[in-house]
C-alpha positions as CSV (number, residue, x, y, z in Angstrom):
1,M,0.5,0.3,-0.1
2,D,1.3,3.6,-0.9
3,K,1.8,6.3,1.3
4,H,-1.5,8.2,-0.6
5,Q,-3.4,5.3,0.7
6,V,-2.6,4.6,4.1
7,V,-3.1,8.4,4.7
8,Y,-6.5,7.9,3.7
9,E,-7.1,4.9,5.8
10,Q,-5.8,6.3,8.8
11,I,-8.2,9.7,8.1
12,L,-11.7,6.9,7.6
13,N,-10.1,4.8,11.2
14,A,-9.5,8.2,12.8
15,A,-13.2,9.3,11.7
16,A,-14.7,5.9,13.0
17,S,-13.0,6.2,16.5
18,D,-13.4,8.5,19.2
19,A,-10.2,8.7,20.4
20,T,-7.2,11.3,20.5
21,I,-6.0,12.5,16.9
22,I,-2.3,14.2,16.3
23,I,-1.7,15.2,12.7
24,Y,1.7,15.5,11.6
25,G,2.8,17.6,9.0
26,K,5.4,20.4,7.6
27,P,2.8,24.4,7.4
28,G,0.5,24.2,4.2
29,T,0.3,20.6,4.4
30,G,-3.5,20.6,4.8
31,K,-3.8,19.8,8.2
32,E,-7.1,21.2,9.2
33,L,-8.5,20.0,6.3
34,V,-7.5,16.9,6.8
35,A,-9.2,17.1,11.0
36,R,-12.1,18.8,9.2
37,A,-12.8,15.4,6.8
38,I,-12.2,13.6,10.4
39,H,-14.7,15.9,12.5
40,D,-17.6,15.4,9.3
41,M,-16.9,11.9,8.8
42,S,-17.5,11.0,12.8
43,A,-20.5,10.6,15.1
44,R,-19.7,14.6,16.1
45,R,-20.5,15.6,12.7
46,Q,-23.5,17.4,13.8
47,N,-21.9,19.4,16.4
48,R,-19.2,21.9,16.3
49,F,-15.9,22.0,15.0
50,V,-13.7,24.6,16.8
51,P,-10.5,25.5,15.4
52,V,-8.1,26.7,18.2
53,H,-4.6,28.5,16.2
54,C,-2.6,28.0,19.7
55,G,0.2,29.9,18.7
56,A,-1.7,32.9,18.0
57,I,-2.7,33.3,21.5
58,P,-1.0,35.9,24.1
59,E,0.4,33.9,26.9
60,N,-1.9,36.3,29.2
61,L,-5.4,35.2,27.6
62,I,-5.1,31.6,26.5
63,E,-6.8,30.7,30.1
64,S,-9.5,32.7,29.5
65,E,-9.9,32.0,25.7
66,F,-10.3,27.9,26.6
67,F,-12.1,28.1,29.6
68,G,-14.0,31.2,29.4
69,H,-14.6,33.6,32.0
70,M,-17.2,35.5,34.0
71,K,-18.6,38.9,34.3
72,G,-15.8,41.1,36.1
73,A,-13.4,38.5,36.3
74,Y,-10.7,40.8,35.4
75,S,-11.0,44.5,33.5
76,G,-12.7,44.7,30.1
77,A,-14.4,41.4,30.8
78,V,-17.7,43.0,31.2
79,A,-20.4,40.0,30.6
80,D,-20.1,36.1,30.8
81,K,-18.0,34.4,27.8
82,P,-18.0,30.7,27.1
83,G,-14.2,29.4,25.9
84,Y,-13.3,26.7,23.0
85,I,-13.9,24.0,25.6
86,A,-17.6,24.8,26.7
87,Y,-18.0,25.6,22.4
88,A,-16.3,22.4,21.6
89,D,-19.1,20.3,23.7
90,G,-20.1,17.7,21.8
91,G,-18.1,18.3,18.9
92,T,-14.4,18.2,17.9
93,L,-11.7,21.0,19.6
94,F,-9.1,21.3,16.8
95,L,-5.6,22.0,18.6
96,D,-2.9,23.6,16.2
97,E,0.3,24.0,16.9
98,I,0.0,22.0,19.7
99,G,3.3,22.2,20.7
100,E,2.9,26.1,20.9
101,V,1.3,25.5,24.6
102,S,2.8,26.5,27.7
103,L,3.9,23.8,30.4
104,S,1.5,25.4,32.9
105,M,-1.4,25.1,29.4
106,Q,-0.6,21.5,29.5
107,T,-1.5,20.9,33.2
108,K,-4.9,22.7,33.1
109,L,-5.8,21.3,29.8
110,L,-4.6,17.7,30.8
111,R,-7.0,18.0,33.6
112,V,-9.7,18.6,31.2
113,I,-8.5,15.6,29.3
114,E,-8.5,13.5,31.8
115,G,-12.2,14.2,32.9
116,G,-11.7,16.4,35.7
117,G,-13.6,19.5,34.3
118,F,-12.4,23.5,34.1
119,T,-13.6,26.3,35.5
120,P,-13.7,29.7,34.1
121,V,-12.1,32.5,35.1
122,G,-13.6,34.3,37.9
123,S,-15.7,31.1,38.8
124,T,-15.7,28.3,41.7
125,R,-18.0,26.3,39.7
126,V,-16.5,22.8,38.3
127,R,-18.2,22.5,34.6
128,S,-17.6,19.7,31.8
129,S,-17.1,19.4,28.8
130,N,-17.9,16.1,26.3
131,F,-15.6,16.7,23.0
132,R,-12.9,15.5,20.7
133,I,-9.2,16.5,20.1
134,I,-7.5,16.5,17.1
135,A,-4.2,18.1,17.3
136,A,-2.1,19.4,14.9
137,T,1.9,20.1,15.0
138,N,4.9,21.1,12.4
139,R,7.1,20.1,15.1
140,N,8.9,16.6,16.7
141,L,7.0,16.6,20.5
142,M,8.9,14.1,21.5
143,D,11.9,16.4,21.1
144,L,10.1,18.8,23.0
145,V,9.5,16.6,25.7
146,E,13.1,15.4,26.1
147,K,14.0,19.3,25.9
148,G,11.1,19.7,29.0
149,A,8.8,21.9,27.2
150,M,6.3,19.8,26.8
151,R,5.0,17.0,29.3
152,E,5.6,13.3,28.8
153,D,1.8,12.7,30.0
154,F,0.2,15.5,28.0
155,F,2.3,14.3,25.0
156,Y,0.9,10.3,25.3
157,R,-2.1,12.2,25.6
158,V,-2.5,13.4,22.1
159,H,-0.4,11.4,20.9
160,I,-3.0,8.8,20.2
161,F,-3.4,8.2,16.9
162,P,-1.0,9.8,14.4
163,I,-1.5,10.5,11.2
164,N,1.4,11.7,9.3
165,L,0.7,14.0,6.1
166,P,2.8,14.1,3.5
167,S,4.2,17.4,1.3
168,L,1.8,18.2,-1.6
169,R,4.6,17.6,-4.3
170,D,4.4,13.8,-2.9
171,R,0.6,13.6,-3.0
172,K,-0.4,15.0,-6.0
173,D,-3.6,12.6,-6.7
174,D,-5.3,14.9,-4.7
175,L,-5.1,18.0,-6.7
176,P,-8.5,17.2,-8.2
177,L,-10.2,17.0,-5.1
178,L,-8.6,20.4,-3.5
179,I,-9.0,21.7,-6.8
180,D,-12.7,21.2,-6.3
181,H,-12.8,22.0,-2.9
182,F,-11.4,24.9,-3.0
183,M,-13.3,26.4,-6.2
184,Y,-16.7,25.6,-4.6
185,L,-15.3,27.3,-1.7
186,Y,-14.1,30.6,-3.4
187,G,-16.2,30.5,-6.8
188,G,-19.6,31.1,-5.0
189,E,-22.1,31.7,-7.1
190,E,-20.1,33.3,-9.7
191,N,-20.3,30.9,-12.1
192,I,-16.1,30.7,-12.1
193,P,-15.0,29.0,-15.2
194,P,-13.1,25.4,-15.1
195,L,-9.8,25.2,-15.4
196,A,-8.5,24.5,-18.8
197,E,-6.0,21.5,-19.5
198,D,-3.4,23.4,-19.5
199,D,-4.0,24.9,-16.7
200,L,-4.5,21.7,-15.1
201,A,-1.0,20.6,-16.6
202,K,0.9,23.6,-15.2
203,L,-0.8,22.8,-11.5
204,N,0.3,19.2,-11.9
205,A,3.4,19.9,-13.0
206,Y,4.6,22.4,-9.9
207,D,6.5,21.8,-6.8
208,W,4.4,23.1,-4.3
209,P,7.0,24.5,-2.3
210,G,4.3,25.9,0.1
211,N,1.6,22.9,0.0
212,V,-2.1,23.0,-0.2
213,R,-1.7,26.8,1.7
214,E,0.0,27.8,-1.8
215,L,-2.6,25.9,-3.9
216,Q,-5.3,27.4,-2.2
217,N,-3.8,31.1,-2.4
218,V,-3.3,30.4,-6.7
219,L,-7.0,29.3,-6.6
220,I,-8.6,32.5,-4.1
221,R,-6.3,34.8,-7.4
222,Y,-7.6,32.5,-10.0
223,C,-11.1,32.9,-8.8
224,A,-10.5,36.4,-8.7
225,T,-8.7,37.1,-11.4
226,K,-9.7,33.9,-14.1
227,R,-6.0,32.9,-14.8
228,I,-3.9,31.1,-12.9
229,D,-0.7,33.0,-11.9
230,L,2.1,30.7,-10.0
231,T,4.6,33.6,-10.5
232,S,3.0,35.5,-6.5
233,C,2.7,32.1,-4.8
234,A,5.8,32.5,-2.4
235,P,8.4,34.4,-1.1
236,T,11.9,32.8,-3.7
237,H,14.5,31.0,-2.1
238,A,18.1,31.4,-2.2
239,G,18.8,27.8,-3.7
240,S,17.4,24.5,-3.2
241,G,16.5,24.0,0.6
242,G,17.4,27.2,1.0
243,P,16.2,29.7,3.6
244,K,13.2,32.3,2.7
245,R,14.3,35.3,1.2
246,F,11.9,38.3,0.7
247,S,12.4,40.8,-2.0
248,V,11.7,44.9,-1.9
249,A,12.2,47.2,-4.4
250,C,14.7,50.6,-3.6
251,D,12.8,54.1,-3.4
252,P,15.5,56.6,-3.8
253,S,13.0,58.9,-2.7
254,K,12.3,57.9,0.6
255,K,15.1,58.1,3.9
256,L,16.9,55.3,4.3
257,Q,14.9,54.4,7.7
258,E,12.1,55.0,6.1
259,Q,12.3,52.2,3.7
260,L,13.9,50.0,6.2
261,E,10.7,50.2,8.3
262,E,8.6,49.4,5.4
263,Y,11.0,46.5,4.1
264,E,10.4,45.1,7.8
265,G,6.7,46.0,7.9
266,N,6.5,44.1,4.3
267,T,8.9,41.2,5.8
268,I,6.8,40.7,8.5
269,R,3.8,40.6,6.6
270,S,5.1,38.0,4.1
271,A,6.3,35.8,6.6
272,L,2.6,35.9,8.6
273,E,0.7,35.1,5.1
274,L,3.7,32.2,4.0
275,D,2.6,30.7,7.5
276,R,-1.1,31.6,7.3
277,W,-0.8,34.4,10.1
278,H,0.3,31.0,12.5
279,R,2.4,33.4,14.6
280,G,4.4,31.3,16.4
281,D,5.8,29.8,13.2
282,T,6.4,33.1,11.6
283,A,8.4,33.7,14.9
284,R,10.6,31.0,14.6
285,M,11.1,31.8,11.2
286,L,11.9,35.3,11.1
287,G,14.5,34.3,14.2
288,I,12.1,36.8,16.7
289,D,10.1,35.9,19.9
290,R,6.7,35.9,19.6
291,K,6.0,38.9,22.2
292,T,8.7,41.4,19.7
293,L,6.7,39.6,16.8
294,F,3.6,40.9,18.4
295,N,5.1,44.2,19.6
296,K,6.2,44.7,15.4
297,M,2.5,43.8,14.3
298,K,1.2,46.2,16.2
299,R,3.6,48.9,15.0
300,Y,3.0,48.0,11.4
301,R,-0.8,48.0,12.4
302,L,-0.7,43.7,11.0
303,A,-4.0,43.0,12.0
304,C,-4.9,38.9,11.3
305,A,-6.7,38.3,7.9
306,C,-8.2,34.8,9.2
307,G,-10.3,36.0,11.9
308,E,-7.7,34.9,14.8
């Protein structure tokens, strides 16, 4: 059985089970699409699929986001608000970038996973929620355990049913299904023309360094322009396997400091778009910590374009 068939069989088996799933794959390989497919084929499909991008939540807000808060729990808490865990009751909680969860939060989540319930911020009443976890990461979680960045008991609670998702270039048989999915999703009711044979051949011949996310961007542009454009897909590389680089035009009419700031802002935006606004991944790619990235995003007014 080839790698492609193994993944499909794993997805079908995962959908038939209620066990915790962990999806491993490089950025952009379609981990959330796989998680949604598992949910949609499972017994929980009539209830909510709740995606949580763990690396995008500031540490000081993460407990409130997961467990909810009560009115008056802190400044700005003007009403009771349920968290992700309550919202996912009966459904699926998708924890993307699970390797970004702090040790203290791992302890709290472990208690919920083991049936101990949760307490909203500002409350004293323990509550319960019946949800299924599907997690995803592009990191080696066992490495995090060995480095002390992940609790071993937390690792074994999420690493029950692993699915390893290959890069898109290694599973081009998926292209027709993915193309149909994104055309339906972004074509709307505009009666977008189907792709011509030449365009399909072009997509099939392309190496997709940005994986499924890059294909998604290409088809969003196609729905807007009615043409396939592979020239705007991703930042240029310094050679095979080289680091990601971002181009910028020089404008002699601007002062150096102004050009440097413009370059920095454009570089951060390009990196965020490449990583689908997963700020943990973006910070690592740029070689800065997440707090620095948050501050620079605020400075350059880079709001998340995906509703996170």
